[in-house]
Phi, psi and omega in degrees: 000134179286135179082354179277151180235131176261130182236125176253110180254144175281163177304318182293324177293319179297312180301319180297318179301315186271000178238020176293123185299323181292320177296315180295323175293318178298317180295319178296317182291334182250016185293339181296334179233333186295131185081330182273329180256106188299317183295315179289321180296315177300318180297314178302316180293322178296316176299317180302314179297326181288321187266344186293348179273348179229352176233122180298134176299342178276354183269152178293328182301323178304307182292323178297319179297323174300311180297316179300312181291322175298314181297318181300320185259349183221037185305310183297318181294315180295321179299327177300319182285331185255355180281163180282343183256030183280000000 
């Protein structure tokens, strides 16, 4: 297949990826919309793909950048999820 990349990860690497404390915290804090709101979820994944080449996913800055960019472009939608009158 043109453009496909094969990545072989060990079981330990996969466990580390899915048990990263910062990722788990971010997912918990955004569980009210993540996976349930297609537009926001796709945007979060898009941002992640854009920044993962220059900001390590294990850093807090990585997760902060996703939040900052989402808020910048989807403030009203996010406020709907986090306001007391939703």
